[in-house]
C-alpha positions as CSV (number, residue, x, y, z in Angstrom):
1,M,3.8,26.7,-3.0
2,P,1.4,26.6,0.2
3,F,1.9,23.5,3.1
4,E,-0.5,21.8,5.2
5,V,-1.1,18.0,6.9
6,V,-4.3,17.1,6.9
7,K,-5.4,14.9,9.5
8,L,-7.0,11.7,7.9
9,T,-7.1,9.4,11.2
10,E,-5.8,9.2,14.4
11,N,-2.4,8.1,12.9
12,V,-2.2,8.9,9.1
13,Y,-1.6,12.6,7.4
14,H,-1.8,13.8,4.5
15,L,0.8,16.7,3.3
16,Q,-0.1,18.9,1.3
17,S,1.8,20.6,-1.2
18,G,2.8,20.7,-4.9
19,A,3.7,17.0,-5.0
20,N,1.6,15.7,-1.3
21,V,3.6,12.8,1.0
22,G,2.3,11.1,3.0
23,L,2.4,9.7,6.8
24,I,1.5,7.2,8.9
25,V,2.5,7.1,12.5
26,A,2.5,4.3,14.8
27,D,4.2,3.5,18.7
28,G,6.7,6.7,17.8
29,R,8.0,5.9,14.4
30,A,6.7,6.7,11.6
31,L,6.6,5.9,6.9
32,V,6.3,8.2,5.1
33,I,5.0,8.2,1.2
34,D,7.1,9.9,-1.0
35,A,9.4,12.7,-0.9
36,G,8.0,15.9,-2.1
37,L,10.2,18.3,-4.9
38,D,13.5,19.2,-2.9
39,E,15.4,19.9,0.0
40,E,12.1,22.6,1.6
41,M,9.4,19.3,1.4
42,G,11.9,17.4,3.2
43,R,12.5,19.9,5.5
44,R,9.0,19.8,5.6
45,I,8.2,16.6,6.5
46,K,11.1,16.4,9.1
47,R,9.3,19.8,11.4
48,T,6.6,17.9,11.1
49,L,8.1,14.6,12.3
50,E,9.5,16.7,15.6
51,S,6.3,18.4,16.4
52,L,4.6,14.8,16.6
53,G,7.4,13.6,18.3
54,V,8.2,10.3,15.6
55,S,11.2,9.2,14.4
56,L,11.6,8.4,10.3
57,A,11.3,4.1,10.0
58,A,11.0,3.4,6.6
59,L,10.2,5.5,3.5
60,L,8.6,4.7,0.9
61,L,8.5,6.2,-2.9
62,T,5.8,5.4,-5.1
63,H,7.9,6.2,-8.7
64,G,10.5,7.7,-9.5
65,H,9.4,11.0,-11.1
66,A,11.9,14.2,-9.2
67,D,8.8,15.8,-7.3
68,H,7.8,12.9,-5.7
69,F,11.3,11.8,-4.4
70,G,13.0,15.3,-4.8
71,G,13.2,15.4,-0.8
72,A,15.0,11.9,-0.3
73,A,18.2,13.3,-0.1
74,Y,17.4,15.5,2.6
75,L,16.4,13.3,4.8
76,R,19.0,10.9,3.9
77,R,20.7,13.7,5.4
78,N,20.0,14.8,8.2
79,L,18.0,12.1,10.9
80,P,18.8,8.7,11.7
81,P,19.1,6.0,9.4
82,F,15.8,4.9,8.1
83,A,14.8,2.3,5.2
84,V,14.2,3.3,1.7
85,Y,12.0,1.5,-0.8
86,A,11.0,1.3,-4.1
87,P,9.5,-1.2,-6.8
88,P,12.3,-1.5,-8.7
89,L,12.5,0.1,-11.8
90,E,11.5,3.0,-10.9
91,A,13.9,2.7,-8.4
92,A,16.7,3.0,-11.2
93,F,16.0,6.3,-11.9
94,I,15.5,7.5,-8.3
95,S,19.1,5.8,-7.4
96,Q,20.3,7.3,-11.2
97,P,18.2,10.4,-11.6
98,T,19.3,11.4,-14.8
99,L,17.7,9.1,-16.2
100,E,14.3,11.0,-16.0
101,G,16.4,13.5,-18.4
102,M,17.4,10.8,-20.9
103,M,14.1,9.6,-20.9
104,L,12.5,13.3,-21.9
105,S,15.6,13.8,-24.1
106,A,14.3,10.6,-26.0
107,G,17.6,8.6,-24.4
108,A,20.2,11.0,-25.1
109,A,22.1,13.3,-22.6
110,P,19.7,15.7,-21.7
111,I,20.3,19.3,-22.9
112,D,20.0,22.0,-19.2
113,Q,16.4,22.3,-19.9
114,L,15.7,19.1,-18.6
115,K,17.9,19.0,-15.7
116,G,16.1,21.2,-13.1
117,K,15.2,20.2,-10.1
118,F,11.5,19.4,-11.6
119,T,13.2,17.0,-13.9
120,L,17.0,16.3,-11.8
121,A,16.1,15.5,-8.4
122,Q,19.1,14.8,-5.7
123,P,19.5,10.5,-6.2
124,C,18.8,8.0,-3.2
125,A,19.9,4.9,-2.3
126,V,16.7,2.2,-2.8
127,D,17.2,-0.8,0.0
128,H,14.8,-3.1,-0.8
129,P,12.2,-3.4,-3.6
130,L,8.3,-2.0,-2.8
131,E,6.5,-5.2,-4.4
132,V,2.9,-5.2,-4.9
133,G,1.4,-7.3,-3.2
134,T,0.8,-7.3,1.3
135,L,4.1,-5.1,3.2
136,N,4.2,-5.7,7.0
137,L,6.0,-2.7,8.6
138,L,5.4,-1.3,12.5
139,G,3.4,-3.9,12.5
140,L,0.9,-2.2,10.1
141,E,-0.7,-4.3,7.8
142,L,-0.1,-2.0,3.9
143,E,-1.6,-3.7,1.0
144,I,0.7,-2.0,-1.9
145,V,-1.4,-1.4,-5.4
146,P,-0.3,-1.3,-8.8
147,L,-0.8,2.1,-10.5
148,A,1.3,2.1,-13.3
149,G,0.4,4.0,-16.7
150,H,1.1,7.6,-15.5
151,S,5.2,6.1,-14.5
152,P,5.8,2.0,-16.5
153,S,6.1,0.3,-12.0
154,Q,4.0,2.8,-10.0
155,V,2.4,1.9,-7.2
156,G,0.4,3.2,-4.6
157,V,0.1,2.0,-0.9
158,R,-3.1,1.6,0.7
159,Y,-3.4,0.9,5.2
160,G,-6.8,0.3,5.4
161,D,-9.5,2.1,3.3
162,I,-7.5,5.4,3.1
163,L,-4.9,4.5,0.0
164,F,-2.4,7.1,-1.1
165,S,-2.5,7.1,-4.8
166,A,0.6,9.0,-6.0
167,D,-0.1,9.8,-10.2
168,A,-2.5,7.8,-10.8
169,F,-5.0,10.7,-11.3
170,L,-4.7,14.1,-11.5
171,P,-7.1,17.6,-10.4
172,V,-9.4,17.7,-12.6
173,A,-7.4,21.6,-12.8
174,T,-4.1,20.7,-13.7
175,L,-6.0,18.5,-16.8
176,Q,-7.2,22.7,-17.8
177,K,-3.9,23.8,-17.6
178,Y,-1.4,20.5,-19.5
179,P,-4.5,18.7,-21.6
180,V,-2.1,16.6,-22.5
181,P,-0.6,14.5,-18.9
182,F,2.4,13.0,-18.9
183,T,1.8,9.0,-19.7
184,V,4.1,5.8,-20.7
185,H,1.3,2.9,-21.1
186,M,-1.5,4.4,-22.4
187,A,-3.6,0.8,-21.6
188,Q,-2.3,0.3,-18.6
189,A,-3.0,3.9,-16.9
190,L,-6.4,3.4,-18.5
191,E,-6.5,0.3,-16.1
192,T,-5.3,2.1,-13.6
193,L,-7.7,4.2,-13.4
194,R,-10.9,2.6,-14.3
195,R,-10.3,0.0,-11.7
196,L,-9.8,3.1,-9.0
197,S,-13.6,4.1,-10.2
198,A,-15.2,0.7,-9.1
199,L,-13.0,0.9,-5.6
200,D,-15.9,2.0,-3.5
201,G,-15.7,3.5,1.0
202,V,-11.7,4.5,-0.1
203,L,-10.2,8.1,0.7
204,F,-8.3,9.5,-2.0
205,A,-4.7,10.8,-0.9
206,A,-3.6,12.2,-4.3
207,G,0.1,12.8,-5.1
208,H,-1.5,16.6,-6.1
209,G,-4.2,18.2,-4.7
210,A,-6.5,17.6,-2.1
211,Q,-7.7,14.1,-0.4
212,L,-11.3,12.6,-1.7
213,S,-13.7,10.5,-0.1
214,D,-15.6,10.6,-3.7
215,A,-12.8,10.4,-6.6
216,R,-15.4,8.8,-10.2
217,E,-15.3,12.3,-11.8
218,V,-11.9,13.6,-11.2
219,I,-10.9,10.0,-12.8
220,A,-13.4,10.3,-15.4
221,A,-11.7,13.9,-16.6
222,N,-9.1,11.6,-16.4
223,I,-10.4,9.2,-18.7
224,A,-11.8,11.8,-21.1
225,V,-9.0,13.3,-21.1
226,L,-6.4,10.1,-22.2
227,E,-8.9,9.0,-24.4
228,R,-9.7,12.1,-26.5
229,L,-5.2,12.5,-26.4
230,I,-5.6,9.1,-28.3
231,A,-8.5,9.9,-30.4
232,M,-6.9,13.2,-31.4
233,T,-3.8,11.4,-32.5
234,L,-5.2,9.2,-34.6
235,E,-6.9,11.9,-36.0
236,R,-3.5,13.2,-36.9
237,V,-2.3,10.3,-37.8
238,R,-4.8,9.1,-40.9
239,A,-4.8,12.8,-41.9
240,A,-1.1,12.6,-42.6
241,P,1.7,10.4,-41.7
242,A,3.8,11.7,-39.6
243,N,6.9,11.5,-36.8
244,D,6.9,11.9,-33.5
245,G,8.2,15.3,-33.4
246,T,5.8,16.9,-35.3
247,L,2.0,15.1,-34.4
248,T,3.6,16.2,-30.8
249,Q,3.1,19.3,-32.3
250,Q,0.1,18.7,-33.5
251,V,-1.8,17.5,-30.9
252,C,-0.4,19.5,-28.6
253,A,-1.9,22.7,-30.9
254,A,-5.6,21.2,-31.5
255,L,-5.8,20.0,-27.9
256,G,-4.6,23.2,-26.1
257,D,-1.2,22.6,-24.9
258,S,1.6,25.4,-26.2
259,L,4.4,24.0,-24.6
260,P,6.1,26.5,-23.6
261,N,9.9,25.0,-22.9
262,A,11.8,22.1,-23.1
263,V,10.6,20.2,-20.1
264,S,6.6,20.6,-21.2
265,Y,8.1,19.3,-25.4
266,G,9.5,16.1,-23.3
267,L,7.1,15.5,-21.1
268,A,3.9,15.7,-23.9
269,R,5.6,14.0,-26.6
270,T,6.0,10.8,-24.5
271,A,2.2,11.6,-24.1
272,V,1.9,11.4,-27.4
273,Q,4.1,8.8,-27.9
274,A,2.5,6.3,-25.6
275,A,-0.8,7.2,-27.9
276,L,0.9,5.7,-30.5
277,V,2.4,2.6,-29.4
278,Y,-1.4,1.9,-27.8
279,L,-3.0,2.3,-31.3
280,Y,0.3,0.2,-33.1
281,E,-0.7,-2.4,-30.7
282,R,-4.5,-2.0,-31.9
283,A,-3.3,-1.9,-35.5
284,Q,-4.7,0.9,-36.1
285,V,-1.5,3.0,-37.3
286,T,2.0,1.2,-38.2
287,F,5.6,2.5,-37.9
288,E,7.8,2.9,-41.4
289,A,11.2,2.8,-42.0
290,G,12.5,7.1,-41.8
291,G,10.2,6.7,-38.6
292,L,7.2,7.9,-40.0
293,W,3.9,6.4,-38.8
294,R,1.0,6.5,-41.0
295,A,-2.9,5.1,-40.3
296,V,-4.1,1.7,-40.8
297,L,-7.2,2.5,-43.2
């Protein structure tokens, strides 16, 4: 993937690649936010630190998806000791990466197709919990912002007017390519998006795509995609009771997701299941013995 180091302010950088990385520098030391997909991104982070003449003091991981912590193990092996922070639930996935494949495999041991680098990163031990609220590191005051929905306990990192917003929202081009975006909790995802849309004067340094000084249109597109997924799921259940596998195929076909491989299917099935839970919590569908979802008439 192309790689670019974008300087946002005098001491804040956005390392833009397939999955982006944040970097804040203070007094010759650095905080890094996320670690990218793999060792190659780890090497890019290391070279960036060297070019700036700074040492890594802390790595803050926003959530436990392989494309956001895959470079962490490389940094651990190749840099002097530094502290790793992550939300406690996300830390379980970071320290035991096979959990991601198990989640996409409905809890079973994952098949080989779910063991590629996009779903199985090298493990990295987490030293400290990353809790919502104020965090002071290197003399810097950071705000750890809750961004749950895409991942159970995803957080963002705000420093001044810059918010490293992880995967709270995706670029419009990504939504067009993947019309059933991975989501574990629809209500939380929608609440996160609406809260971010109401922020003024914030520069969003997102987990994917370029930085945005005004993200309202992109956030609105993300809300529309999730609402369309919920509506299509309800439409298919109303047409006929079905299990989650059948509904995943039907919903994705209707929305234009071809489910080309096991990873795509696992990601989409989780999102459809999240839509079903959303509808269940609002008494619009019921779940019956035998695994059938049925609309409430």
